[in-house]
N, C-alpha and C positions, 0 to 999 in steps of 0.2 A: 344443834340447828336451833334457831329465835326467828318466827314469824312477828313482827314487830315495827311499828311508824317509827319509834326512835331508840337511840342508841345513848348511853350517858358513859360518865368516865369525871375522874380528879384533873385536874391541870397541873401539872409540876414541871419547874423552873428547869431549863436544861441548857449549859454552856453550848454556842453557838460552835467553840473552838475542841480541837480536843479527837484522841482515837476515836477511829470506827463503834468501837464497842463502847464508849463514852456515848454516844451519840444516837446511839440506839436505847439507849436506857429513857422507862417514864413517859408518861403521855404527851406528844408534840401538839396536837387538835382537841378540841375541845368549846363544839357549838352547841346552844341553846336555842330554841326556838324560833328559829331560821327561817325568814316569811318573805314571801318575792309574790307580785304578781305583775301579768303583762296582760293587758286589754281585759281588767275586771277577772282574770282566770290568776289561782292561785299556782304556780309551778312551782314554789316552796311551800310547804305547808305546813309551817311549824316544826321545821327537820332539826333534831339531836342528831351529831354525827362527833366522831371523835377517834383520833388516830394515834396509835403508840409510835413512841419514835422509832428507823429502820423498819417499819413496814410496810410491804405493798397490800395495799387495798383496791382491788376494781371495782369500776360502780359500773351496772350495766344496767340497762331499760327501754323501753322503745322511746322513741322521738318526742319529742315534749314533756317528758319526765319528770326532768329537774334535774337531773345528774350535769349535764354543760354547765346550769346552773350556779349548783352549788359550787364545783370549781372556780369560776368565773367570783365570785363571793371569795372563797378562800384565797383568791389572789389579790381581791381590790378593783375587781374590775366591774363588778357590779356591785349595786347598793341595798342590801338587806332593805327592808322596809320595816323590819321587830329584828330580833335576836339579840345574844350576848356570840362573843367570838373572843377564843384565848388561844394563844401560839406561841407556844415553847413557855409559857408562865404569863407572858405578855397579854393583857384583854385589852383586845383592837377594837370591839365593838361591844359598848352595852346599849341596848336598847334599837338596836340596828345605826346609832351611830358613833361615829368614828371616835375614841379615844386620845388622851394623851400619848399614849403606847402605841398609838398604831402603825407609826411607821419604823419602828422599833422590830414590835415583830412581823407587818410584812416586807422586811427587809431579810428576813429567812427565808420566804417564800418564793420560788424560781416557777415557772412556767413554759410549757411547748406547748403548739395548736399546729394542725392538720396542715397547714400552709407554712412554711419551712420562713417565712418574711424573710431571707438576705437578702440586703444590698448587691445586686447585681452587677455593680458597676466596678467593688471590692473584693479583695481578695477574702482567704477565709481569717486571716489573722487581723485583717482587720472589720471585721463582721464582730468576730468577740471582744476586740479592746477598745470598740468606740464609744458603748454607752458608759463602762468604766471609768474614764479619761473625761467624758465629757459629763459626769452625773455625779461621777465620786472624787474627779481629782484626781484620779489616780497616775501618777508617772508613768511616760513609755514604758520603762523598763519593769517595772513593776508588772502593768498589764499585759506585755509579752509574755515575763514569766510562766504568768498565772493564767492564758489564752494555751500555752506550750504542754502547760500539766492539764488542763481541760481536755485539751484534743487529746492528749493522750489517754486520759482516763475512759473516756471513747473511741480509743482505735482510729482515731484522727491524725495523730500527730505529722506524720507526711506528707498531709495536704495543708500545710501552714502558710502555702504561701500561694497554693490550687486557686484558680477564680473562683466563687460559687460557680458561677454558670454550666462549670463544667463540669462537675459532679455530678453522680447521679441520684436518684431520690432519698432513696437509703441514705447513702453519703450528706447530704443537706441535711436528711435531719437528724441525723450522729451530730452534724455540725452545729445545730439549732440545740441541741440538747446541751452542748459543751459549750453552746452564750449562757445558756440559764446557769448552768454552774459555774462561771465564772464571781457571781454574785456571793457564792458558799452558800447556797440554800440548805435550808435541813432538810425542807418540802417539797418536792419536784411534780406538780400538778401536768398530766400530760390529757390534753383532748383530744381523742380519736387520731393521734400523730402516725400510725400505717395503715392508715383505712386507703388510703391513694395508695397506698405498695404492694407490690406482690409479695406472695408468702414467704417465698424462701429472703427475701430483703426486711420481711416487716418482721419475721424470726430473727434475725441479725440485730435489729433497731432495741428491741423486747427482752433477747442478749443485757443487750449494755445496761439496761434498766435493773436487772438481777444482779448485776456485779456491781453496781453503783451501791445498790442495798447493802450486797455481803462483803464489800471492799472499804465502800465510805460509810455503809449508817443511813445513807438518806432514806427517807422515807418516800414512797411516792402514793400517788392518789392518780389511778389510771382510767380515763373511761376510755371502753376498747370492746369490740364484738368478737375476740378476737378470744375463744373459750378453750384452746388449746395454752396458750399463756396463762389463763388466768386458773388454770387445775395445774399445772405444774410449776408456775412461779408464784401466785400471789398467798398471802399469808389469810388473805378473807377476801369473800365479795359481798360487796352491797346491792343489790337490784332493787332502783325505785322504780314507784308505782305511780301515776298521778301527785308526782309532789312531796311524796314522800318515799318511807325507807320503809319495803314494805317485807324486806330477807337482809338478814345480816345474819352472815353462817360460814365458816372455814369452806374452800371449794371441795372437799370430800364431803360434803353434808348436804352441799348442793349436787352435785352430779351423781350422790350413789343411792341418796333418797330425799329428794327435795319433796313435801307435804304442798309448796305451794303450787296450784296448778297452772298461775298465772303464769310465774317461774317459769315449771318445767316447758310452758307450750315456747316460750321465748325462747330457750337456752334449745330447743329441739330445731326452732323456726332456723335460729343462726346457724348451728351446725350444719343442715340440710342446704343451708345456702352455697 
């Protein structure tokens, strides 16, 4: 286990298509020196962060430590003030500024939020096909075929015509994951997606993420307080503290002999809550 402020690596270009094994090779994300402040306080303080393709990385830390801001920067939802970012070989930011390859790289990233943000007046199929048809100009038949595939990947194919308002919380979250899969991402970012769900339902949703990694080769970066999932399914655990990466290690290293007192205290508090 390494205690560190930064993690490094070398970016490698990979095709967005291919088998799960092909999609699970090489470095997918390489961020260098990401900086972002809010109200003059550093939320990302020169963060270096990398991810391998097909890897599940669980990101933990106290509120305000920078973990969700990192996801939002990776997704293109928050503009960093400085730093370089490469996604699947595409340099999307240089010195915090978007490059000409920005759209190519960000097209490979999907994000799922704690709130499902499903349109309540639409059924599941229409929720999934709206953006691909409007934004990408996809035909109805192609969008519907892709929706059926995405719903099958999360175990929700039988609800393709259901109203979103008639689904349970766990079912709606799985639909939200399927909607992110519509764009065929190489990287799926998940921000506290199970925090409002009961533990058995949360476990079902998290098992979907593990299956996507194993069967589709999709990399997952997940902000969560679910230590059981982190210990069983994560390839890597990153602990944020005051806008920096304080620990980057395997779950086994974290749970069986962590030397970082702040991380030990955090894990104990979350486990007992």
